[in-house]
N, C-alpha and C positions, 0 to 999 in steps of 0.2 A: 267671587263675591267680595264688595268693598265694605269693610267695617270702619274705616277712619278715612274721612275726607280733609286733606290738609291745604290750606292756602298760604302762600309764602309772601311776606312783606316785612315792612319794618313798623315798628310800634311809633306814636307819637303823630300829633297833628301836622307837624312839618313835612312828613313823609306820606300823609293820607292820599293825596290825589297824584302822586308820583308814579311812573310806569313800572317801578319795582314792586309795587303795591298791587298789581292786577290780581295775583292769587288772593289778597284779602277781599277785593271787591267780589270776586266769585264766592267765597264762603259766605260773606255778608248776605248776598242775593240768596243762596242756598238756604241759609237760615231763614230768610223771610218767607220763602217758599214753603219750606217745611215747619213753618210757625214754631221755631225754637229760638232760644236765646243764648248767645254766647256769654259766659261768666268768667271772671278771672279764677284760675286754680293754680296756686303756687307749686303744687305737686307736680304739674305737668308744664310749668313755665310758660303759660299761654291762657289765651281764652278759649274756653271748651264749652260745647254743647253735647247733649245726649238725646237722641229722639229714636222712634221705633219707625222703621220703614219695612214694609213687607213682612210684619212679625219679628223683624231681626232689629237688635240694637246697633246704632250706628252714632259714631261720633265724628263730630265737627271740631277742627283746631285751627287757630291762628297763633302761632309761636310769638311770644313776647320778648325773644332772647336777642332780637337783631337778625338780620339775614344770615350773617356768616355763621351763626350758632343754631340754626333752625333744628338741626338734629338732636340738640339736647332735649328740646320739648317733644319732637316725634318719637323718640326712642324712649322716654320715659312713659308716655302713655302707652305705646304699643307693647312694652314688654310688661307693664302691670297687667294690662288686659290680654295678654297673649295674642296680639294682632300680628300676623305675618307680613312680611314686606310685600307679598303679592296681594294682599288684603288692604292696602293702602294706596289711594289716589292723591298725588301731589299736583297742585295746580300753581303754576307759575308763569312769570313773564318770559318771552323767548325771543331774542334779537334776531334769530335766522328766519323769522316769519313776519311778514308785513301786517300791520294793524287790520284787523278784519279776516285774519286767516288764524286757524287753530289746527292742531294734531293731537290726537290720542295714541300713546304708544306705551309699551312696557319696558323698562330698562334703558340701556343705553348709557353713554358717557354723560357727564354733568355739562360739557362744552362750556367750561368757565364759569357756570353759575354756581356761586358760592354756598347758596342755600342748598342746593341739590348735592354739591359735594360733601358738605357737613352731614346730610340725612343719610348718604350712602357710607360715610365713615362710621357714623354712629350706630347704624344698623347691621354694618357688615355685609351689605348686599346692595345691588342694584336693580333688584327685581320689582320695586314699587311701579305702579302705573302711574302714567304722567299726562296731564292736559296741559298743553303748551299753548299758551295766549300770546300771539304775534304783537310786538311793540315796534317792530322795525330795527333798524341799524343806522348809527349816525354816519357811517361809511369809514370812519377812521378808529381804529382799535383804541388808540390813546384817549378818545373821547367818550368810550363806552360808560366808565364809572359815573361821569357827570350827567350823560344823556339819561341813564336809568333812573337817577334820582331827580329828573325834571319832570313837571306836569307835561302830559302831551297836549298838543292843539284840540281844539275842540272837535274837530272832524275826526282825529285819530281816536280820541276817548269815545266817540259816538261808534266807531268801527269796533272797538275792543267791547264795548257794551254790548254791541249785536252779537258777538261771539258768545259773550257770556249767556245772554238770553237764549240763544239757540241751544247752547250745550245744557243749559239747565231743563230745557224741554226733554232731553234724554237722560237726565241724572239717575232716575230708576233703572234704566237699562244698565248703566255703569254699575249702580249699587247691586244689581243682581248678577254681575259677570257676564253678561250677554255683549261681549266685546266686538265681535264681528258686526253685529247689528248697530251697536254704537258708534263703531267706526265709519260704517256705511253713511249713517246720518250725519255726523259731524263733519266728514270730509267731503260730502257732496258739494259740488259747485252749482251754483244757480243757473238755469238753463239760459243758454245765449238767446238773446232776442233775435226773433225771425227778421230777414230783411224785407224792406217794402216791397209790395208787388210793384212790377213795372207798370208804369202809366201807358195805356195804348194810345197811339197817335190819333187824332182826329181823322175821320174818313174823309178822303177828298171827295170835292163836290161833284156831282154827276153832270152830264151835259144837259140833263132836263132842268137841274135846277139853276144853271147859268142861264137858261133861256127865259126864266119867269122874270116878270117885271120887277124892278128893284125900287123900294121907297125912295122918294126924293131926299135930297140931303137937308138935314135940319137947318142949315144955313139958308 
């Protein structure tokens, strides 16, 4: 069961539409769907909302610490409400997946993601669940820092938003901890289009047809 949904990003209007804020986009959309409102809370260093889902208290969190210190916010809330790492879902941008792709998993390395690194360090555990939203890769490691802090082109943003919408349709599965079902839904690929049916060649004219009188030319 998930008791704390965390979306990673950077605060401030200059970062709002950048790739690194895909986790914030997800939490904003979840708050709209569950009709709750994120409010600043100094105790948890972020924007926080609390709602009831399936008779259980659930928290939504956007750390306002900047990405590199995300764990400061997550750990403060998790410790106060006694939320275990396995009861936390962290939603974040993922360089190793293309826009339009996503992956749900538990644990694993941070793969250079500074927000995940700090969360794992502050919690002392890598057992959180993660929803990885693909943003693509610039192709050169030295360009990653600038890449994640730029706005994606419209087509890429649309693909990321499509993943967000699809995953939100199954947010209740994740909240209940029905992980196999959630992964099957989220990882399913759209069916391949069926190839067009071959066109049958016209039947050859029969000798009887050729014997019929033909109309005169229009000329």
